[in-house]
Every structure is written in C-alpha cells, then in structure tokens.
PDB file of N, CA, C and O in Angstrom:
ATOM      1  N   MET A   1       0.840  -1.182   0.000  1.00  0.00           N
ATOM      2  CA  MET A   1       0.000   0.000   0.000  1.00  0.00           C
ATOM      3  C   MET A   1       0.884   1.243   0.000  1.00  0.00           C
ATOM      4  O   MET A   1       1.910   1.282   0.679  1.00  0.00           O
ATOM      5  N   ALA A   2       0.484   2.251  -0.759  1.00  0.00           N
ATOM      6  CA  ALA A   2       1.270   3.472  -0.879  1.00  0.00           C
ATOM      7  C   ALA A   2       1.094   4.364   0.343  1.00  0.00           C
ATOM      8  O   ALA A   2       0.040   4.383   0.979  1.00  0.00           O
ATOM      9  N   VAL A   3       2.142   5.093   0.647  1.00  0.00           N
ATOM     10  CA  VAL A   3       2.115   6.023   1.773  1.00  0.00           C
ATOM     11  C   VAL A   3       1.579   7.362   1.265  1.00  0.00           C
ATOM     12  O   VAL A   3       1.947   7.810   0.179  1.00  0.00           O
ATOM     13  N   VAL A   4       0.724   7.988   2.038  1.00  0.00           N
ATOM     14  CA  VAL A   4       0.148   9.272   1.656  1.00  0.00           C
ATOM     15  C   VAL A   4       1.180  10.372   1.885  1.00  0.00           C
ATOM     16  O   VAL A   4       1.768  10.473   2.962  1.00  0.00           O
ATOM     17  N   ASN A   5       1.385  11.175   0.882  1.00  0.00           N
ATOM     18  CA  ASN A   5       2.330  12.284   0.978  1.00  0.00           C
ATOM     19  C   ASN A   5       1.536  13.546   1.344  1.00  0.00           C
ATOM     20  O   ASN A   5       1.019  14.246   0.473  1.00  0.00           O
ATOM     21  N   TYR A   6       1.455  13.818   2.645  1.00  0.00           N
ATOM     22  CA  TYR A   6       0.639  14.921   3.124  1.00  0.00           C
ATOM     23  C   TYR A   6       1.183  16.284   2.703  1.00  0.00           C
ATOM     24  O   TYR A   6       0.409  17.210   2.460  1.00  0.00           O
ATOM     25  N   SER A   7       2.474  16.411   2.616  1.00  0.00           N
ATOM     26  CA  SER A   7       3.043  17.702   2.226  1.00  0.00           C
ATOM     27  C   SER A   7       2.699  18.019   0.763  1.00  0.00           C
ATOM     28  O   SER A   7       2.496  19.182   0.415  1.00  0.00           O
ATOM     29  N   PHE A   8       2.633  16.998  -0.086  1.00  0.00           N
ATOM     30  CA  PHE A   8       2.239  17.214  -1.477  1.00  0.00           C
ATOM     31  C   PHE A   8       0.779  17.645  -1.549  1.00  0.00           C
ATOM     32  O   PHE A   8       0.433  18.563  -2.293  1.00  0.00           O
ATOM     33  N   GLN A   9      -0.071  16.984  -0.779  1.00  0.00           N
ATOM     34  CA  GLN A   9      -1.489  17.349  -0.754  1.00  0.00           C
ATOM     35  C   GLN A   9      -1.673  18.771  -0.214  1.00  0.00           C
ATOM     36  O   GLN A   9      -2.498  19.536  -0.715  1.00  0.00           O
ATOM     37  N   LYS A  10      -0.900  19.105   0.802  1.00  0.00           N
ATOM     38  CA  LYS A  10      -0.975  20.443   1.380  1.00  0.00           C
ATOM     39  C   LYS A  10      -0.550  21.479   0.346  1.00  0.00           C
ATOM     40  O   LYS A  10      -1.161  22.543   0.239  1.00  0.00           O
ATOM     41  N   ASN A  11       0.492  21.171  -0.410  1.00  0.00           N
ATOM     42  CA  ASN A  11       0.969  22.081  -1.445  1.00  0.00           C
ATOM     43  C   ASN A  11      -0.100  22.287  -2.521  1.00  0.00           C
ATOM     44  O   ASN A  11      -0.325  23.416  -2.959  1.00  0.00           O
ATOM     45  N   LEU A  12      -0.753  21.217  -2.945  1.00  0.00           N
ATOM     46  CA  LEU A  12      -1.818  21.343  -3.951  1.00  0.00           C
ATOM     47  C   LEU A  12      -2.964  22.199  -3.432  1.00  0.00           C
ATOM     48  O   LEU A  12      -3.504  23.033  -4.158  1.00  0.00           O
ATOM     49  N   LYS A  13      -3.329  21.992  -2.184  1.00  0.00           N
ATOM     50  CA  LYS A  13      -4.407  22.755  -1.577  1.00  0.00           C
ATOM     51  C   LYS A  13      -4.035  24.235  -1.490  1.00  0.00           C
ATOM     52  O   LYS A  13      -4.866  25.104  -1.755  1.00  0.00           O
ATOM     53  N   GLU A  14      -2.796  24.515  -1.121  1.00  0.00           N
ATOM     54  CA  GLU A  14      -2.320  25.887  -1.017  1.00  0.00           C
ATOM     55  C   GLU A  14      -2.310  26.565  -2.386  1.00  0.00           C
ATOM     56  O   GLU A  14      -2.695  27.728  -2.505  1.00  0.00           O
ATOM     57  N   GLN A  15      -1.873  25.848  -3.412  1.00  0.00           N
ATOM     58  CA  GLN A  15      -1.873  26.404  -4.768  1.00  0.00           C
ATOM     59  C   GLN A  15      -3.283  26.716  -5.239  1.00  0.00           C
ATOM     60  O   GLN A  15      -3.510  27.751  -5.865  1.00  0.00           O
ATOM     61  N   ALA A  16      -4.228  25.843  -4.949  1.00  0.00           N
ATOM     62  CA  ALA A  16      -5.622  26.064  -5.335  1.00  0.00           C
ATOM     63  C   ALA A  16      -6.181  27.290  -4.619  1.00  0.00           C
ATOM     64  O   ALA A  16      -6.918  28.081  -5.208  1.00  0.00           O
ATOM     65  N   ARG A  17      -5.826  27.442  -3.349  1.00  0.00           N
ATOM     66  CA  ARG A  17      -6.294  28.596  -2.572  1.00  0.00           C
ATOM     67  C   ARG A  17      -5.740  29.898  -3.142  1.00  0.00           C
ATOM     68  O   ARG A  17      -6.469  30.881  -3.276  1.00  0.00           O
ATOM     69  N   LYS A  18      -4.456  29.904  -3.475  1.00  0.00           N
ATOM     70  CA  LYS A  18      -3.830  31.100  -4.042  1.00  0.00           C
ATOM     71  C   LYS A  18      -4.427  31.436  -5.407  1.00  0.00           C
ATOM     72  O   LYS A  18      -4.637  32.606  -5.725  1.00  0.00           O
ATOM     73  N   LYS A  19      -4.697  30.415  -6.207  1.00  0.00           N
ATOM     74  CA  LYS A  19      -5.290  30.636  -7.525  1.00  0.00           C
ATOM     75  C   LYS A  19      -6.678  31.261  -7.381  1.00  0.00           C
ATOM     76  O   LYS A  19      -7.026  32.181  -8.119  1.00  0.00           O
ATOM     77  N   LYS A  20      -7.460  30.766  -6.440  1.00  0.00           N
ATOM     78  CA  LYS A  20      -8.794  31.291  -6.212  1.00  0.00           C
ATOM     79  C   LYS A  20      -8.723  32.747  -5.735  1.00  0.00           C
ATOM     80  O   LYS A  20      -9.518  33.579  -6.173  1.00  0.00           O
ATOM     81  N   GLN A  21      -7.786  33.057  -4.849  1.00  0.00           N
ATOM     82  CA  GLN A  21      -7.620  34.427  -4.376  1.00  0.00           C
ATOM     83  C   GLN A  21      -7.237  35.359  -5.523  1.00  0.00           C
ATOM     84  O   GLN A  21      -7.740  36.480  -5.609  1.00  0.00           O
ATOM     85  N   GLU A  22      -6.357  34.903  -6.393  1.00  0.00           N
ATOM     86  CA  GLU A  22      -5.923  35.712  -7.531  1.00  0.00           C
ATOM     87  C   GLU A  22      -7.091  35.968  -8.481  1.00  0.00           C
ATOM     88  O   GLU A  22      -7.242  37.076  -8.996  1.00  0.00           O
ATOM     89  N   GLU A  23      -7.921  34.943  -8.715  1.00  0.00           N
ATOM     90  CA  GLU A  23      -9.097  35.115  -9.570  1.00  0.00           C
ATOM     91  C   GLU A  23     -10.054  36.137  -8.977  1.00  0.00           C
ATOM     92  O   GLU A  23     -10.605  36.963  -9.703  1.00  0.00           O
ATOM     93  N   LYS A  24     -10.255  36.090  -7.676  1.00  0.00           N
ATOM     94  CA  LYS A  24     -11.119  37.062  -7.003  1.00  0.00           C
ATOM     95  C   LYS A  24     -10.550  38.472  -7.138  1.00  0.00           C
ATOM     96  O   LYS A  24     -11.282  39.428  -7.392  1.00  0.00           O
ATOM     97  N   ARG A  25      -9.229  38.587  -6.964  1.00  0.00           N
ATOM     98  CA  ARG A  25      -8.584  39.894  -7.060  1.00  0.00           C
ATOM     99  C   ARG A  25      -8.749  40.484  -8.457  1.00  0.00           C
ATOM    100  O   ARG A  25      -9.045  41.669  -8.606  1.00  0.00           O
ATOM    101  N   LEU A  26      -8.558  39.652  -9.479  1.00  0.00           N
ATOM    102  CA  LEU A  26      -8.713  40.115 -10.851  1.00  0.00           C
ATOM    103  C   LEU A  26     -10.160  40.486 -11.157  1.00  0.00           C
ATOM    104  O   LEU A  26     -10.416  41.460 -11.866  1.00  0.00           O
ATOM    105  N   LEU A  27     -11.099  39.718 -10.628  1.00  0.00           N
ATOM    106  CA  LEU A  27     -12.511  40.011 -10.838  1.00  0.00           C
ATOM    107  C   LEU A  27     -12.871  41.372 -10.238  1.00  0.00           C
ATOM    108  O   LEU A  27     -13.565  42.169 -10.869  1.00  0.00           O
ATOM    109  N   LYS A  28     -12.400  41.632  -9.025  1.00  0.00           N
ATOM    110  CA  LYS A  28     -12.666  42.919  -8.388  1.00  0.00           C
ATOM    111  C   LYS A  28     -12.020  44.054  -9.180  1.00  0.00           C
ATOM    112  O   LYS A  28     -12.621  45.115  -9.353  1.00  0.00           O
ATOM    113  N   LEU A  29     -10.807  43.833  -9.656  1.00  0.00           N
ATOM    114  CA  LEU A  29     -10.102  44.846 -10.427  1.00  0.00           C
ATOM    115  C   LEU A  29     -10.838  45.157 -11.723  1.00  0.00           C
ATOM    116  O   LEU A  29     -10.965  46.319 -12.107  1.00  0.00           O
ATOM    117  N   ASN A  30     -11.323  44.114 -12.399  1.00  0.00           N
ATOM    118  CA  ASN A  30     -12.069  44.304 -13.646  1.00  0.00           C
ATOM    119  C   ASN A  30     -13.372  45.053 -13.407  1.00  0.00           C
ATOM    120  O   ASN A  30     -13.757  45.903 -14.210  1.00  0.00           O
ATOM    121  N   LYS A  31     -14.051  44.745 -12.309  1.00  0.00           N
ATOM    122  CA  LYS A  31     -15.285  45.453 -11.976  1.00  0.00           C
ATOM    123  C   LYS A  31     -15.000  46.922 -11.723  1.00  0.00           C
ATOM    124  O   LYS A  31     -15.754  47.794 -12.155  1.00  0.00           O
ATOM    125  N   LYS A  32     -13.912  47.191 -11.023  1.00  0.00           N
ATOM    126  CA  LYS A  32     -13.549  48.561 -10.701  1.00  0.00           C
ATOM    127  C   LYS A  32     -13.225  49.340 -11.984  1.00  0.00           C
ATOM    128  O   LYS A  32     -13.643  50.486 -12.145  1.00  0.00           O
ATOM    129  N   LYS A  33     -12.481  48.708 -12.885  1.00  0.00           N
ATOM    130  CA  LYS A  33     -12.135  49.369 -14.147  1.00  0.00           C
ATOM    131  C   LYS A  33     -13.382  49.621 -14.988  1.00  0.00           C
ATOM    132  O   LYS A  33     -13.512  50.682 -15.599  1.00  0.00           O
ATOM    133  N   ALA A  34     -14.292  48.664 -15.023  1.00  0.00           N
ATOM    134  CA  ALA A  34     -15.522  48.822 -15.797  1.00  0.00           C
ATOM    135  C   ALA A  34     -16.354  49.971 -15.239  1.00  0.00           C
ATOM    136  O   ALA A  34     -16.942  50.744 -15.997  1.00  0.00           O
ATOM    137  N   LYS A  35     -16.402  50.081 -13.931  1.00  0.00           N
ATOM    138  CA  LYS A  35     -17.160  51.148 -13.293  1.00  0.00           C
ATOM    139  C   LYS A  35     -16.548  52.502 -13.622  1.00  0.00           C
ATOM    140  O   LYS A  35     -17.274  53.463 -13.877  1.00  0.00           O
ATOM    141  N   LEU A  36     -15.221  52.591 -13.621  1.00  0.00           N
ATOM    142  CA  LEU A  36     -14.554  53.847 -13.946  1.00  0.00           C
ATOM    143  C   LEU A  36     -14.763  54.216 -15.409  1.00  0.00           C
ATOM    144  O   LEU A  36     -14.936  55.391 -15.732  1.00  0.00           O
ATOM    145  N   ASN A  37     -14.747  53.228 -16.290  1.00  0.00           N
ATOM    146  CA  ASN A  37     -14.973  53.491 -17.710  1.00  0.00           C
ATOM    147  C   ASN A  37     -16.411  53.916 -17.966  1.00  0.00           C
ATOM    148  O   ASN A  37     -16.684  54.680 -18.891  1.00  0.00           O
ATOM    149  N   GLU A  38     -17.323  53.420 -17.147  1.00  0.00           N
ATOM    150  CA  GLU A  38     -18.737  53.743 -17.286  1.00  0.00           C
ATOM    151  C   GLU A  38     -19.006  55.183 -16.870  1.00  0.00           C
ATOM    152  O   GLU A  38     -19.789  55.885 -17.511  1.00  0.00           O
ATOM    153  N   ASN A  39     -18.356  55.621 -15.797  1.00  0.00           N
ATOM    154  CA  ASN A  39     -18.555  56.960 -15.257  1.00  0.00           C
ATOM    155  C   ASN A  39     -17.228  57.705 -15.180  1.00  0.00           C
ATOM    156  O   ASN A  39     -16.641  57.797 -14.102  1.00  0.00           O
ATOM    157  N   PRO A  40     -16.745  58.237 -16.292  1.00  0.00           N
ATOM    158  CA  PRO A  40     -15.449  58.927 -16.253  1.00  0.00           C
ATOM    159  C   PRO A  40     -15.477  60.208 -15.425  1.00  0.00           C
ATOM    160  O   PRO A  40     -14.430  60.665 -14.967  1.00  0.00           O
ATOM    161  N   GLU A  41     -16.654  60.793 -15.227  1.00  0.00           N
ATOM    162  CA  GLU A  41     -16.724  62.027 -14.457  1.00  0.00           C
ATOM    163  C   GLU A  41     -16.411  61.795 -12.985  1.00  0.00           C
ATOM    164  O   GLU A  41     -16.016  62.730 -12.289  1.00  0.00           O
ATOM    165  N   LEU A  42     -16.581  60.557 -12.491  1.00  0.00           N
ATOM    166  CA  LEU A  42     -16.250  60.258 -11.098  1.00  0.00           C
ATOM    167  C   LEU A  42     -14.764  60.464 -10.841  1.00  0.00           C
ATOM    168  O   LEU A  42     -14.387  60.997  -9.797  1.00  0.00           O
ATOM    169  N   THR A  43     -13.931  60.055 -11.759  1.00  0.00           N
ATOM    170  CA  THR A  43     -12.484  60.206 -11.571  1.00  0.00           C
ATOM    171  C   THR A  43     -12.094  61.664 -11.598  1.00  0.00           C
ATOM    172  O   THR A  43     -11.215  62.075 -10.841  1.00  0.00           O
ATOM    173  N   VAL A  44     -12.729  62.471 -12.460  1.00  0.00           N
ATOM    174  CA  VAL A  44     -12.417  63.887 -12.545  1.00  0.00           C
ATOM    175  C   VAL A  44     -12.805  64.567 -11.238  1.00  0.00           C
ATOM    176  O   VAL A  44     -12.044  65.381 -10.716  1.00  0.00           O
ATOM    177  N   ASN A  45     -13.975  64.245 -10.707  1.00  0.00           N
ATOM    178  CA  ASN A  45     -14.421  64.862  -9.468  1.00  0.00           C
ATOM    179  C   ASN A  45     -13.539  64.455  -8.294  1.00  0.00           C
ATOM    180  O   ASN A  45     -13.261  65.280  -7.423  1.00  0.00           O
ATOM    181  N   GLN A  46     -13.100  63.227  -8.250  1.00  0.00           N
ATOM    182  CA  GLN A  46     -12.250  62.772  -7.164  1.00  0.00           C
ATOM    183  C   GLN A  46     -10.873  63.402  -7.223  1.00  0.00           C
ATOM    184  O   GLN A  46     -10.290  63.710  -6.183  1.00  0.00           O
ATOM    185  N   GLU A  47     -10.339  63.600  -8.430  1.00  0.00           N
ATOM    186  CA  GLU A  47      -9.020  64.190  -8.573  1.00  0.00           C
ATOM    187  C   GLU A  47      -9.051  65.672  -8.187  1.00  0.00           C
ATOM    188  O   GLU A  47      -8.098  66.184  -7.600  1.00  0.00           O
ATOM    189  N   GLY A  48     -10.130  66.343  -8.515  1.00  0.00           N
ATOM    190  CA  GLY A  48     -10.236  67.760  -8.234  1.00  0.00           C
ATOM    191  C   GLY A  48     -10.514  68.059  -6.770  1.00  0.00           C
ATOM    192  O   GLY A  48     -10.275  69.178  -6.315  1.00  0.00           O
ATOM    193  N   ALA A  49     -11.004  67.102  -6.043  1.00  0.00           N
ATOM    194  CA  ALA A  49     -11.388  67.348  -4.646  1.00  0.00           C
ATOM    195  C   ALA A  49     -10.207  67.399  -3.708  1.00  0.00           C
ATOM    196  O   ALA A  49     -10.382  67.599  -2.506  1.00  0.00           O
TER     197      ALA A  49
END
C-alpha cells in the first residue's frame, strides 16, 4: 500500500487557494475598471477634490 504524501497534498491545496484568491482579485479589479470606464466624471471629481 502506498504512503500518503501529506506535504504534497498540502501544497496542492495551497496552490488552489492562491489561484482562487488571484481570480477574485482580478474580478474585483475588472469590476472597478468597468465602473470607472462607465462613469469617467467620477475620476475627474475625485481628482479635483
């Protein structure tokens, strides 16, 4: 019977977690950019304030 390599499983789990976090970060960034492109006057008002 094969021995379970827990450190390998832990590494895979950690990589999956990091990938999911990165996807969330990119999704939020894309939403933010879309919102700014939709309302360009918001950026002008914020810069002038």
